[in-house]
N, C-alpha and C positions, 0 to 999 in steps of 0.2 A: 456519547462516547467518552470513556474515561481511560486514561493510560497511566500505568504504574511502571516506573523504570525498575527492573529487577537487577540488572547488571549493566555496567558500561565501562568501556575503556576506549582508547583511540580507535581500535580496530574491531571492536565487538559491542553490540547492543542487544540486550534481551529485555523485552517489554511485555507487559500484559495489557491486552486491549479488551476492554469491557464494553459490551453493547454492540459489537459487530460480529458478523458471521463470515462464512467462507467467501461470500461475494466480495466484500471489501478486502479481506486479507489476501485472497488470491490475486486481485487486481494490483494491490501494493507489491506483492511478491514479484509479479511479472514486471512491473516498472523497475524494481530494484535489480532484477536479473539482467536487464538491458544496460545497466550502468557499468561502465568500465571500472575495473578495480574491485568489484563486488565478487567475493569468492562464494558466498553462500547466503541465501535468503530463504527462510522457510517459517512455517508456523504450525502450531498444533492446537486443535480444539479437542479437549478431553471428552466432551459429551455433546452430541448434536442438538440437544434441547437447551443448552446453556450457551449464551452469546458471550463467550469469554475465550480468548485465544492467547497463546504465548507465541510471540514473534521473535525471531532471532536473525541477526545480520552479522556477517563477518566479512571484512574487507582485507585486501592484500596489504602487505607491509607498506607504510607510508601513506595509505589512503584512509581518510577519516570517515568512519562509519556514520557519524551524525550528519555530516554534510551530504553523504549519499542518500540517507533516509529523507532528508529535507528535499533534496533535488527530485527524488522519486515521487514524493507526495505532491510536489508542485506539478510534475509531469502528469500525474493522475488527475489532478484538478483540471488541468488544461484539456485533457482528453474528454473529461466529463462535460466541460463547457462546450466543446466542439460537438459532442453528441447531442447535448440539449438544443443547440442552435439548429443542427440538422434535423432533429425530430420535430421541432416547432415549424420549420419550413415545410417538411413533408406533410405534417398535419394540416397546415394551412392550405397547401396545394390539394390535398385529398378532400378537404372540406369544400373546396370551390367546385368540385366536379358534380 
């Protein structure tokens, strides 16, 4: 994954994410939309065969977009770790039958 910062201010961030598709972008978007103070979080992939998206975040006045993006990324990481542990447990239990 490679990220290029296209635009940034306290309340807005626009980045290009290279090497990821809808799966990652949609998951990150959902985490951002759960964050209080986030007005808008969305992404655009210009062509389905190219793993390159433009991601945009806008927060309410006084809310730092960068902090919300970092918090959402950490929440996504935590959910993926929880999923991994649950899957490994289910796999082990299924293999024992």
